C-alpha beads as a LAMMPS data file, in Angstrom:
LAMMPS data file: protein, C-alpha beads

436 atoms
435 bonds

1 atom types
1 bond types

-500.0 500.0 xlo xhi
-500.0 500.0 ylo yhi
-500.0 500.0 zlo zhi

Masses

1 110.0

Atoms # bond

1 1 1 -169.372 -101.067 -394.779
2 1 1 -166.899 -102.875 -396.954
3 1 1 -164.037 -100.767 -395.357
4 1 1 -164.496 -101.225 -391.745
5 1 1 -165.525 -104.942 -392.153
6 1 1 -162.234 -105.711 -393.963
7 1 1 -160.336 -104.031 -391.274
8 1 1 -162.386 -105.990 -388.593
9 1 1 -161.560 -109.091 -390.730
10 1 1 -157.922 -108.655 -390.842
11 1 1 -157.574 -108.440 -386.835
12 1 1 -159.438 -111.631 -386.193
13 1 1 -157.389 -114.054 -384.378
14 1 1 -157.539 -117.486 -382.376
15 1 1 -157.163 -116.734 -378.672
16 1 1 -154.101 -118.729 -378.177
17 1 1 -152.725 -116.392 -380.746
18 1 1 -153.870 -112.875 -378.748
19 1 1 -152.343 -114.496 -375.753
20 1 1 -149.328 -115.022 -377.517
21 1 1 -148.802 -111.171 -377.433
22 1 1 -147.855 -111.305 -373.925
23 1 1 -143.975 -111.047 -373.194
24 1 1 -141.828 -111.132 -370.293
25 1 1 -141.887 -107.968 -368.107
26 1 1 -145.353 -106.980 -369.606
27 1 1 -147.900 -104.958 -367.633
28 1 1 -151.047 -106.464 -368.673
29 1 1 -154.321 -104.796 -367.664
30 1 1 -157.842 -106.962 -368.002
31 1 1 -161.523 -105.680 -368.083
32 1 1 -163.358 -106.134 -364.468
33 1 1 -166.551 -107.915 -363.567
34 1 1 -168.822 -108.940 -366.350
35 1 1 -166.646 -107.322 -368.769
36 1 1 -163.882 -109.997 -367.935
37 1 1 -162.072 -111.534 -370.922
38 1 1 -162.854 -115.244 -369.725
39 1 1 -161.608 -116.825 -373.021
40 1 1 -158.170 -115.046 -372.996
41 1 1 -157.582 -114.760 -368.997
42 1 1 -158.249 -118.664 -369.300
43 1 1 -155.308 -119.610 -371.250
44 1 1 -152.802 -117.025 -369.789
45 1 1 -150.895 -119.788 -367.999
46 1 1 -149.938 -121.224 -371.486
47 1 1 -147.146 -119.022 -371.940
48 1 1 -145.898 -119.207 -368.729
49 1 1 -143.205 -121.250 -369.942
50 1 1 -141.500 -118.796 -371.833
51 1 1 -142.361 -115.616 -369.823
52 1 1 -141.822 -114.327 -366.578
53 1 1 -142.336 -111.193 -364.358
54 1 1 -145.653 -110.577 -365.705
55 1 1 -148.382 -108.440 -363.502
56 1 1 -151.840 -108.512 -364.432
57 1 1 -153.769 -105.585 -363.201
58 1 1 -157.885 -106.306 -362.518
59 1 1 -160.431 -105.581 -360.128
60 1 1 -162.661 -108.350 -358.901
61 1 1 -161.379 -111.221 -360.595
62 1 1 -164.247 -113.378 -361.425
63 1 1 -162.587 -116.840 -361.455
64 1 1 -159.670 -118.341 -360.289
65 1 1 -157.606 -118.709 -363.238
66 1 1 -154.565 -120.752 -363.203
67 1 1 -152.480 -117.745 -364.120
68 1 1 -152.149 -116.665 -360.517
69 1 1 -154.110 -119.651 -358.383
70 1 1 -151.281 -122.371 -359.539
71 1 1 -148.428 -121.550 -357.025
72 1 1 -145.677 -122.743 -360.000
73 1 1 -146.957 -119.707 -361.728
74 1 1 -144.871 -117.556 -358.977
75 1 1 -141.950 -115.543 -361.028
76 1 1 -144.345 -116.086 -364.113
77 1 1 -147.272 -114.161 -363.795
78 1 1 -148.654 -111.839 -360.585
79 1 1 -152.066 -110.668 -360.111
80 1 1 -152.165 -107.018 -358.854
81 1 1 -155.694 -106.871 -357.797
82 1 1 -157.461 -103.491 -357.196
83 1 1 -160.047 -105.092 -355.371
84 1 1 -159.794 -108.491 -354.173
85 1 1 -162.524 -111.452 -355.011
86 1 1 -162.673 -114.945 -353.419
87 1 1 -159.960 -116.376 -355.697
88 1 1 -157.292 -113.774 -354.671
89 1 1 -158.253 -113.989 -350.949
90 1 1 -157.785 -117.772 -351.685
91 1 1 -154.210 -117.534 -353.253
92 1 1 -153.255 -114.880 -350.495
93 1 1 -154.077 -117.292 -347.831
94 1 1 -152.622 -120.115 -349.168
95 1 1 -149.314 -118.240 -349.749
96 1 1 -149.156 -119.045 -353.428
97 1 1 -146.987 -115.672 -354.024
98 1 1 -148.714 -114.658 -357.217
99 1 1 -151.095 -111.884 -355.888
100 1 1 -150.662 -108.554 -354.683
101 1 1 -152.959 -105.497 -353.842
102 1 1 -152.638 -101.974 -355.298
103 1 1 -153.775 -99.320 -353.014
104 1 1 -156.279 -96.789 -354.999
105 1 1 -159.356 -94.819 -355.115
106 1 1 -161.641 -96.155 -357.848
107 1 1 -161.737 -92.841 -359.636
108 1 1 -157.880 -92.765 -359.941
109 1 1 -157.229 -96.383 -360.470
110 1 1 -156.592 -96.033 -364.301
111 1 1 -154.777 -92.431 -364.075
112 1 1 -152.493 -93.549 -361.052
113 1 1 -151.742 -96.879 -363.114
114 1 1 -150.619 -94.831 -366.182
115 1 1 -149.059 -92.156 -364.133
116 1 1 -147.057 -95.440 -362.472
117 1 1 -146.025 -96.998 -365.623
118 1 1 -147.991 -97.256 -369.308
119 1 1 -149.780 -100.324 -369.816
120 1 1 -148.385 -102.967 -372.481
121 1 1 -151.653 -104.829 -373.404
122 1 1 -155.133 -104.347 -372.501
123 1 1 -157.479 -107.215 -372.734
124 1 1 -161.251 -106.845 -372.634
125 1 1 -164.527 -107.594 -374.187
126 1 1 -167.016 -105.890 -376.439
127 1 1 -170.168 -106.463 -378.465
128 1 1 -169.627 -107.223 -382.528
129 1 1 -169.508 -104.283 -384.571
130 1 1 -172.505 -102.336 -385.735
131 1 1 -173.192 -101.209 -389.172
132 1 1 -170.782 -98.166 -388.756
133 1 1 -167.675 -100.092 -387.528
134 1 1 -167.911 -99.313 -384.071
135 1 1 -168.025 -101.978 -380.944
136 1 1 -169.730 -101.004 -377.685
137 1 1 -167.358 -101.859 -374.348
138 1 1 -170.927 -103.041 -373.009
139 1 1 -170.780 -103.380 -369.592
140 1 1 -167.668 -101.504 -368.018
141 1 1 -165.730 -98.662 -368.572
142 1 1 -164.292 -97.896 -364.983
143 1 1 -160.730 -97.695 -366.415
144 1 1 -160.970 -99.836 -369.357
145 1 1 -161.190 -97.107 -371.950
146 1 1 -158.541 -95.093 -370.197
147 1 1 -156.179 -98.050 -370.567
148 1 1 -157.189 -98.784 -374.066
149 1 1 -156.016 -95.311 -375.177
150 1 1 -152.892 -95.797 -373.495
151 1 1 -151.964 -99.434 -373.828
152 1 1 -149.450 -100.315 -376.821
153 1 1 -151.469 -103.474 -377.880
154 1 1 -155.378 -103.606 -377.467
155 1 1 -157.072 -107.153 -377.327
156 1 1 -160.726 -107.563 -377.384
157 1 1 -163.145 -110.584 -376.794
158 1 1 -166.000 -110.007 -379.098
159 1 1 -169.074 -111.803 -377.381
160 1 1 -172.435 -111.665 -379.319
161 1 1 -174.086 -112.022 -375.758
162 1 1 -172.849 -108.674 -374.436
163 1 1 -175.751 -105.732 -374.500
164 1 1 -174.980 -102.526 -376.613
165 1 1 -174.827 -99.583 -374.137
166 1 1 -174.734 -95.933 -374.708
167 1 1 -172.190 -93.199 -373.189
168 1 1 -168.768 -93.169 -373.769
169 1 1 -168.768 -96.955 -374.548
170 1 1 -167.925 -97.023 -378.322
171 1 1 -164.661 -97.962 -379.999
172 1 1 -163.616 -97.999 -383.777
173 1 1 -162.672 -101.001 -385.120
174 1 1 -159.648 -99.259 -386.585
175 1 1 -158.575 -98.275 -382.700
176 1 1 -158.429 -102.377 -381.833
177 1 1 -155.300 -104.112 -382.626
178 1 1 -156.627 -107.890 -382.152
179 1 1 -159.981 -109.254 -382.128
180 1 1 -160.972 -112.551 -380.778
181 1 1 -164.876 -114.003 -380.956
182 1 1 -165.616 -115.563 -378.049
183 1 1 -169.628 -116.339 -377.682
184 1 1 -170.472 -117.367 -374.227
185 1 1 -172.919 -116.341 -371.137
186 1 1 -172.060 -113.299 -369.647
187 1 1 -171.145 -113.550 -366.176
188 1 1 -173.970 -112.951 -363.627
189 1 1 -174.810 -112.818 -360.247
190 1 1 -177.259 -114.915 -358.270
191 1 1 -180.423 -113.290 -356.747
192 1 1 -179.561 -112.615 -353.044
193 1 1 -182.346 -112.543 -350.492
194 1 1 -181.716 -110.458 -347.561
195 1 1 -182.424 -111.735 -344.210
196 1 1 -184.337 -109.853 -341.392
197 1 1 -181.185 -108.072 -340.317
198 1 1 -180.130 -107.100 -343.532
199 1 1 -184.110 -105.499 -343.894
200 1 1 -183.956 -103.768 -340.787
201 1 1 -180.800 -101.796 -341.871
202 1 1 -182.564 -101.106 -344.847
203 1 1 -185.724 -99.638 -343.383
204 1 1 -183.360 -97.465 -341.388
205 1 1 -181.195 -96.165 -344.262
206 1 1 -184.501 -95.606 -346.387
207 1 1 -185.257 -93.198 -343.359
208 1 1 -182.626 -91.040 -344.497
209 1 1 -182.961 -90.905 -348.431
210 1 1 -185.789 -88.498 -349.055
211 1 1 -187.747 -88.198 -352.221
212 1 1 -185.875 -86.766 -354.956
213 1 1 -182.515 -88.021 -353.978
214 1 1 -179.917 -89.180 -355.892
215 1 1 -178.762 -92.498 -354.774
216 1 1 -175.342 -94.568 -355.245
217 1 1 -175.995 -98.324 -354.185
218 1 1 -173.509 -101.143 -354.422
219 1 1 -174.354 -104.885 -354.575
220 1 1 -174.896 -107.449 -351.629
221 1 1 -177.564 -108.320 -349.136
222 1 1 -177.972 -104.989 -347.508
223 1 1 -178.188 -102.931 -350.811
224 1 1 -180.650 -105.229 -351.807
225 1 1 -182.647 -104.733 -348.973
226 1 1 -182.441 -100.748 -348.831
227 1 1 -183.746 -101.271 -352.599
228 1 1 -186.613 -103.064 -350.826
229 1 1 -187.491 -100.352 -348.094
230 1 1 -187.220 -97.779 -350.809
231 1 1 -190.403 -98.570 -352.833
232 1 1 -192.320 -95.814 -351.376
233 1 1 -190.018 -93.123 -352.392
234 1 1 -190.516 -90.885 -355.207
235 1 1 -188.550 -89.527 -358.014
236 1 1 -185.094 -91.163 -356.799
237 1 1 -182.167 -90.605 -359.434
238 1 1 -179.275 -92.821 -359.627
239 1 1 -175.254 -91.787 -360.176
240 1 1 -173.542 -94.661 -359.244
241 1 1 -170.375 -96.658 -360.047
242 1 1 -172.250 -99.818 -360.234
243 1 1 -175.560 -100.552 -361.995
244 1 1 -177.548 -103.419 -360.471
245 1 1 -180.787 -105.123 -360.709
246 1 1 -182.157 -103.563 -357.934
247 1 1 -181.996 -100.008 -359.819
248 1 1 -183.864 -101.651 -362.770
249 1 1 -186.732 -103.001 -360.434
250 1 1 -187.010 -99.401 -358.709
251 1 1 -187.140 -97.796 -362.264
252 1 1 -189.943 -100.638 -363.537
253 1 1 -191.755 -99.512 -360.421
254 1 1 -191.749 -96.006 -360.791
255 1 1 -189.598 -95.039 -357.927
256 1 1 -186.660 -93.994 -359.872
257 1 1 -187.530 -91.923 -362.522
258 1 1 -184.165 -89.618 -362.561
259 1 1 -186.279 -86.485 -363.301
260 1 1 -185.382 -84.664 -360.360
261 1 1 -181.724 -85.149 -360.857
262 1 1 -179.525 -81.893 -361.199
263 1 1 -176.535 -83.534 -363.109
264 1 1 -177.916 -85.703 -366.169
265 1 1 -181.361 -85.135 -365.533
266 1 1 -183.446 -88.379 -366.921
267 1 1 -180.365 -90.448 -367.382
268 1 1 -179.121 -93.240 -364.929
269 1 1 -175.241 -92.650 -364.892
270 1 1 -172.969 -95.447 -363.998
271 1 1 -169.410 -96.833 -364.922
272 1 1 -170.174 -100.355 -364.722
273 1 1 -172.930 -103.165 -364.683
274 1 1 -173.195 -106.400 -363.103
275 1 1 -176.261 -108.691 -362.260
276 1 1 -178.767 -110.820 -363.997
277 1 1 -179.484 -111.541 -367.676
278 1 1 -182.535 -109.624 -367.161
279 1 1 -180.509 -106.691 -366.316
280 1 1 -178.452 -107.160 -369.167
281 1 1 -181.174 -107.634 -371.830
282 1 1 -182.718 -104.324 -370.257
283 1 1 -179.611 -102.362 -370.729
284 1 1 -179.286 -103.606 -374.175
285 1 1 -180.195 -100.380 -376.696
286 1 1 -181.402 -98.770 -373.368
287 1 1 -181.218 -94.845 -373.991
288 1 1 -182.195 -93.969 -370.469
289 1 1 -178.780 -95.411 -369.399
290 1 1 -175.220 -93.858 -369.760
291 1 1 -171.886 -95.493 -368.938
292 1 1 -169.240 -92.985 -368.272
293 1 1 -165.652 -93.284 -367.166
294 1 1 -165.053 -94.111 -363.536
295 1 1 -162.720 -91.205 -363.383
296 1 1 -165.292 -88.704 -363.804
297 1 1 -168.389 -90.754 -362.542
298 1 1 -166.490 -91.322 -359.113
299 1 1 -164.674 -88.245 -358.966
300 1 1 -165.806 -86.777 -355.679
301 1 1 -165.875 -83.185 -357.517
302 1 1 -168.686 -84.602 -359.726
303 1 1 -170.549 -86.563 -357.365
304 1 1 -171.138 -83.578 -355.105
305 1 1 -173.285 -82.173 -358.285
306 1 1 -175.862 -84.099 -357.770
307 1 1 -178.952 -82.658 -355.901
308 1 1 -179.741 -85.005 -352.641
309 1 1 -177.043 -87.119 -353.356
310 1 1 -177.016 -90.156 -350.815
311 1 1 -174.227 -92.577 -350.857
312 1 1 -174.724 -96.038 -349.215
313 1 1 -171.830 -98.482 -348.836
314 1 1 -171.014 -101.205 -346.436
315 1 1 -168.313 -101.750 -344.318
316 1 1 -166.025 -104.432 -341.798
317 1 1 -165.798 -102.319 -338.592
318 1 1 -165.693 -98.886 -337.293
319 1 1 -163.902 -97.599 -334.108
320 1 1 -165.573 -95.568 -331.469
321 1 1 -163.913 -92.285 -333.546
322 1 1 -165.682 -92.925 -336.869
323 1 1 -162.461 -94.457 -338.602
324 1 1 -164.031 -97.055 -340.984
325 1 1 -162.459 -100.115 -342.118
326 1 1 -163.907 -101.734 -345.378
327 1 1 -161.343 -103.510 -346.901
328 1 1 -158.856 -105.512 -344.566
329 1 1 -159.089 -107.450 -341.387
330 1 1 -156.172 -106.379 -339.588
331 1 1 -153.352 -106.658 -341.717
332 1 1 -155.267 -109.092 -344.304
333 1 1 -156.159 -107.626 -347.436
334 1 1 -160.258 -108.676 -348.040
335 1 1 -161.368 -106.625 -350.817
336 1 1 -160.453 -103.190 -351.657
337 1 1 -161.160 -99.443 -351.299
338 1 1 -163.267 -99.389 -354.616
339 1 1 -165.579 -96.327 -354.744
340 1 1 -166.694 -96.079 -351.384
341 1 1 -164.482 -92.694 -350.571
342 1 1 -164.877 -91.205 -353.853
343 1 1 -168.827 -91.342 -353.411
344 1 1 -169.024 -90.740 -349.592
345 1 1 -166.982 -87.568 -349.671
346 1 1 -168.626 -86.499 -352.613
347 1 1 -172.233 -87.042 -351.480
348 1 1 -171.242 -85.120 -348.075
349 1 1 -170.017 -82.354 -349.547
350 1 1 -173.129 -81.982 -352.257
351 1 1 -173.631 -78.733 -353.431
352 1 1 -176.764 -78.046 -352.209
353 1 1 -175.771 -79.205 -348.247
354 1 1 -178.496 -81.969 -348.760
355 1 1 -176.043 -84.967 -349.380
356 1 1 -175.667 -87.904 -347.087
357 1 1 -173.055 -90.788 -346.796
358 1 1 -174.262 -93.889 -345.009
359 1 1 -172.040 -96.509 -344.033
360 1 1 -174.039 -99.896 -342.820
361 1 1 -172.867 -103.093 -341.468
362 1 1 -174.288 -105.960 -339.169
363 1 1 -173.633 -105.127 -335.536
364 1 1 -171.371 -108.166 -335.155
365 1 1 -169.374 -110.738 -337.056
366 1 1 -168.106 -114.112 -336.837
367 1 1 -171.541 -115.732 -335.686
368 1 1 -171.822 -112.836 -333.188
369 1 1 -168.627 -113.426 -331.303
370 1 1 -167.314 -109.967 -332.410
371 1 1 -168.714 -106.681 -332.312
372 1 1 -168.165 -104.645 -335.689
373 1 1 -168.253 -101.215 -333.292
374 1 1 -164.807 -101.151 -331.702
375 1 1 -162.964 -98.873 -329.544
376 1 1 -160.014 -99.273 -331.893
377 1 1 -159.639 -100.884 -335.254
378 1 1 -157.862 -104.065 -335.455
379 1 1 -154.295 -103.589 -335.881
380 1 1 -153.152 -103.045 -339.192
381 1 1 -156.625 -102.739 -340.528
382 1 1 -156.528 -100.112 -343.339
383 1 1 -158.724 -96.830 -343.069
384 1 1 -160.894 -96.746 -345.900
385 1 1 -163.007 -93.681 -344.746
386 1 1 -161.342 -91.082 -342.378
387 1 1 -163.441 -90.132 -339.503
388 1 1 -163.638 -86.703 -340.845
389 1 1 -165.555 -88.055 -343.818
390 1 1 -167.909 -90.035 -341.455
391 1 1 -171.421 -89.022 -341.773
392 1 1 -174.128 -91.803 -340.664
393 1 1 -173.019 -95.404 -339.441
394 1 1 -176.268 -97.672 -339.756
395 1 1 -176.608 -101.294 -337.682
396 1 1 -179.701 -103.229 -337.191
397 1 1 -180.338 -101.001 -334.151
398 1 1 -180.492 -97.586 -335.659
399 1 1 -178.428 -94.824 -337.054
400 1 1 -175.282 -93.226 -335.296
401 1 1 -175.043 -89.640 -336.280
402 1 1 -171.380 -88.407 -336.811
403 1 1 -171.388 -85.574 -338.704
404 1 1 -170.001 -82.605 -336.712
405 1 1 -170.094 -84.747 -333.218
406 1 1 -167.372 -84.988 -330.843
407 1 1 -165.531 -87.930 -329.645
408 1 1 -167.251 -88.423 -326.774
409 1 1 -170.642 -87.992 -328.967
410 1 1 -169.722 -90.258 -331.678
411 1 1 -168.767 -92.989 -329.139
412 1 1 -172.278 -92.897 -327.330
413 1 1 -174.114 -92.761 -330.834
414 1 1 -172.150 -95.773 -331.550
415 1 1 -172.461 -97.697 -328.566
416 1 1 -176.313 -96.985 -328.870
417 1 1 -176.584 -99.071 -332.478
418 1 1 -174.051 -101.915 -331.290
419 1 1 -175.311 -105.330 -330.390
420 1 1 -176.619 -105.153 -326.948
421 1 1 -174.714 -108.071 -325.781
422 1 1 -171.516 -105.768 -326.272
423 1 1 -172.653 -102.082 -325.023
424 1 1 -171.669 -102.912 -321.436
425 1 1 -168.056 -103.938 -322.222
426 1 1 -167.858 -101.132 -325.071
427 1 1 -169.117 -98.665 -322.324
428 1 1 -166.577 -99.627 -320.037
429 1 1 -163.407 -99.733 -322.214
430 1 1 -164.596 -96.115 -323.667
431 1 1 -164.243 -94.625 -319.899
432 1 1 -161.172 -96.522 -319.662
433 1 1 -159.551 -94.634 -322.580
434 1 1 -161.083 -91.401 -321.602
435 1 1 -163.775 -91.433 -324.535
436 1 1 -166.696 -91.014 -321.969

Bonds

1 1 1 2
2 1 2 3
3 1 3 4
4 1 4 5
5 1 5 6
6 1 6 7
7 1 7 8
8 1 8 9
9 1 9 10
10 1 10 11
11 1 11 12
12 1 12 13
13 1 13 14
14 1 14 15
15 1 15 16
16 1 16 17
17 1 17 18
18 1 18 19
19 1 19 20
20 1 20 21
21 1 21 22
22 1 22 23
23 1 23 24
24 1 24 25
25 1 25 26
26 1 26 27
27 1 27 28
28 1 28 29
29 1 29 30
30 1 30 31
31 1 31 32
32 1 32 33
33 1 33 34
34 1 34 35
35 1 35 36
36 1 36 37
37 1 37 38
38 1 38 39
39 1 39 40
40 1 40 41
41 1 41 42
42 1 42 43
43 1 43 44
44 1 44 45
45 1 45 46
46 1 46 47
47 1 47 48
48 1 48 49
49 1 49 50
50 1 50 51
51 1 51 52
52 1 52 53
53 1 53 54
54 1 54 55
55 1 55 56
56 1 56 57
57 1 57 58
58 1 58 59
59 1 59 60
60 1 60 61
61 1 61 62
62 1 62 63
63 1 63 64
64 1 64 65
65 1 65 66
66 1 66 67
67 1 67 68
68 1 68 69
69 1 69 70
70 1 70 71
71 1 71 72
72 1 72 73
73 1 73 74
74 1 74 75
75 1 75 76
76 1 76 77
77 1 77 78
78 1 78 79
79 1 79 80
80 1 80 81
81 1 81 82
82 1 82 83
83 1 83 84
84 1 84 85
85 1 85 86
86 1 86 87
87 1 87 88
88 1 88 89
89 1 89 90
90 1 90 91
91 1 91 92
92 1 92 93
93 1 93 94
94 1 94 95
95 1 95 96
96 1 96 97
97 1 97 98
98 1 98 99
99 1 99 100
100 1 100 101
101 1 101 102
102 1 102 103
103 1 103 104
104 1 104 105
105 1 105 106
106 1 106 107
107 1 107 108
108 1 108 109
109 1 109 110
110 1 110 111
111 1 111 112
112 1 112 113
113 1 113 114
114 1 114 115
115 1 115 116
116 1 116 117
117 1 117 118
118 1 118 119
119 1 119 120
120 1 120 121
121 1 121 122
122 1 122 123
123 1 123 124
124 1 124 125
125 1 125 126
126 1 126 127
127 1 127 128
128 1 128 129
129 1 129 130
130 1 130 131
131 1 131 132
132 1 132 133
133 1 133 134
134 1 134 135
135 1 135 136
136 1 136 137
137 1 137 138
138 1 138 139
139 1 139 140
140 1 140 141
141 1 141 142
142 1 142 143
143 1 143 144
144 1 144 145
145 1 145 146
146 1 146 147
147 1 147 148
148 1 148 149
149 1 149 150
150 1 150 151
151 1 151 152
152 1 152 153
153 1 153 154
154 1 154 155
155 1 155 156
156 1 156 157
157 1 157 158
158 1 158 159
159 1 159 160
160 1 160 161
161 1 161 162
162 1 162 163
163 1 163 164
164 1 164 165
165 1 165 166
166 1 166 167
167 1 167 168
168 1 168 169
169 1 169 170
170 1 170 171
171 1 171 172
172 1 172 173
173 1 173 174
174 1 174 175
175 1 175 176
176 1 176 177
177 1 177 178
178 1 178 179
179 1 179 180
180 1 180 181
181 1 181 182
182 1 182 183
183 1 183 184
184 1 184 185
185 1 185 186
186 1 186 187
187 1 187 188
188 1 188 189
189 1 189 190
190 1 190 191
191 1 191 192
192 1 192 193
193 1 193 194
194 1 194 195
195 1 195 196
196 1 196 197
197 1 197 198
198 1 198 199
199 1 199 200
200 1 200 201
201 1 201 202
202 1 202 203
203 1 203 204
204 1 204 205
205 1 205 206
206 1 206 207
207 1 207 208
208 1 208 209
209 1 209 210
210 1 210 211
211 1 211 212
212 1 212 213
213 1 213 214
214 1 214 215
215 1 215 216
216 1 216 217
217 1 217 218
218 1 218 219
219 1 219 220
220 1 220 221
221 1 221 222
222 1 222 223
223 1 223 224
224 1 224 225
225 1 225 226
226 1 226 227
227 1 227 228
228 1 228 229
229 1 229 230
230 1 230 231
231 1 231 232
232 1 232 233
233 1 233 234
234 1 234 235
235 1 235 236
236 1 236 237
237 1 237 238
238 1 238 239
239 1 239 240
240 1 240 241
241 1 241 242
242 1 242 243
243 1 243 244
244 1 244 245
245 1 245 246
246 1 246 247
247 1 247 248
248 1 248 249
249 1 249 250
250 1 250 251
251 1 251 252
252 1 252 253
253 1 253 254
254 1 254 255
255 1 255 256
256 1 256 257
257 1 257 258
258 1 258 259
259 1 259 260
260 1 260 261
261 1 261 262
262 1 262 263
263 1 263 264
264 1 264 265
265 1 265 266
266 1 266 267
267 1 267 268
268 1 268 269
269 1 269 270
270 1 270 271
271 1 271 272
272 1 272 273
273 1 273 274
274 1 274 275
275 1 275 276
276 1 276 277
277 1 277 278
278 1 278 279
279 1 279 280
280 1 280 281
281 1 281 282
282 1 282 283
283 1 283 284
284 1 284 285
285 1 285 286
286 1 286 287
287 1 287 288
288 1 288 289
289 1 289 290
290 1 290 291
291 1 291 292
292 1 292 293
293 1 293 294
294 1 294 295
295 1 295 296
296 1 296 297
297 1 297 298
298 1 298 299
299 1 299 300
300 1 300 301
301 1 301 302
302 1 302 303
303 1 303 304
304 1 304 305
305 1 305 306
306 1 306 307
307 1 307 308
308 1 308 309
309 1 309 310
310 1 310 311
311 1 311 312
312 1 312 313
313 1 313 314
314 1 314 315
315 1 315 316
316 1 316 317
317 1 317 318
318 1 318 319
319 1 319 320
320 1 320 321
321 1 321 322
322 1 322 323
323 1 323 324
324 1 324 325
325 1 325 326
326 1 326 327
327 1 327 328
328 1 328 329
329 1 329 330
330 1 330 331
331 1 331 332
332 1 332 333
333 1 333 334
334 1 334 335
335 1 335 336
336 1 336 337
337 1 337 338
338 1 338 339
339 1 339 340
340 1 340 341
341 1 341 342
342 1 342 343
343 1 343 344
344 1 344 345
345 1 345 346
346 1 346 347
347 1 347 348
348 1 348 349
349 1 349 350
350 1 350 351
351 1 351 352
352 1 352 353
353 1 353 354
354 1 354 355
355 1 355 356
356 1 356 357
357 1 357 358
358 1 358 359
359 1 359 360
360 1 360 361
361 1 361 362
362 1 362 363
363 1 363 364
364 1 364 365
365 1 365 366
366 1 366 367
367 1 367 368
368 1 368 369
369 1 369 370
370 1 370 371
371 1 371 372
372 1 372 373
373 1 373 374
374 1 374 375
375 1 375 376
376 1 376 377
377 1 377 378
378 1 378 379
379 1 379 380
380 1 380 381
381 1 381 382
382 1 382 383
383 1 383 384
384 1 384 385
385 1 385 386
386 1 386 387
387 1 387 388
388 1 388 389
389 1 389 390
390 1 390 391
391 1 391 392
392 1 392 393
393 1 393 394
394 1 394 395
395 1 395 396
396 1 396 397
397 1 397 398
398 1 398 399
399 1 399 400
400 1 400 401
401 1 401 402
402 1 402 403
403 1 403 404
404 1 404 405
405 1 405 406
406 1 406 407
407 1 407 408
408 1 408 409
409 1 409 410
410 1 410 411
411 1 411 412
412 1 412 413
413 1 413 414
414 1 414 415
415 1 415 416
416 1 416 417
417 1 417 418
418 1 418 419
419 1 419 420
420 1 420 421
421 1 421 422
422 1 422 423
423 1 423 424
424 1 424 425
425 1 425 426
426 1 426 427
427 1 427 428
428 1 428 429
429 1 429 430
430 1 430 431
431 1 431 432
432 1 432 433
433 1 433 434
434 1 434 435
435 1 435 436
């Protein structure tokens, strides 16, 4: 014990000293979501007067930090985001010139970045060391552990409020260059109450989920509504990139048991978690949950090994042929690809032939003025899910079956689940372009 404690103590530094490790031209990678190193990131801008051309790679940056929100940081810092959040969207809209996007599939995010350029420094978070000298990366190893192993310098913020989790989350204090002790509340998400439209979508999706299915479920109003609609199901399992409160609740209700899974039976499998403090307390030392690297969890070849795999994701719009746009509105990048394509393709190709990929959305956007079912995607929109991989599209008006259907069949099925106010217009346009 004395040996590891001495090593740990020798690596303890103040936050400002850790941030001083950033040099001009560095590629910096930071942990995502609830694992975000808030203390260090809030001080990145303090070294701006002596650095230039620093790129910070992140997924879903939680806070609007000065290093990318302040236009004066242009040329000093650039946030290279794998998935935009409100702060990065705002900076883009305001033309700060400090934010860019990294196209990716989530399971390839770390591998592709390392292939493009070896990271110079990683900033993340961890629990205090245990009696053997190991810290837990706690709430996320989507790309974090791969980057840690590749980076020249590793800095971890130690937060005693982080839960200790199982799986591939543990690292010896010997393998970390600097520790910063920074205790604070772990970033949490507010409870979202689904509205009636969300609940109706949830009910339709629940019709597609059989007892014994293994599910991937994201976060937001629609996924929460799906969880509410699954309460009469039996023996569901979980293989998901993101662990959320609804999964915990379904487990406590006996709906999720993981007993009929074909891969990691009896275990939740996830790459990261974010939710309430209740969720974090539940995850602490919980042997029912295993965190594994995103390059494995989200690999379609792995996802397809799950029995009755059901992938549930949301989108912004869908065209008549089944092209799904989930990340951009025209040329404006809104969020990111994330793991949607990973899990959708894996589920559709499930080894037992019983997998399903479900894409859900409200039938309209912009307060009912725009149909999300479109003849063509808005010019410049990124196609997140190729039409050949589209399986089921769900709105509050029903389920559009896409697998194996012709363009004519797809067009009819999608118009049937479009908002009634737009159906005549959509039919007219479909006839004009020869789809009907």
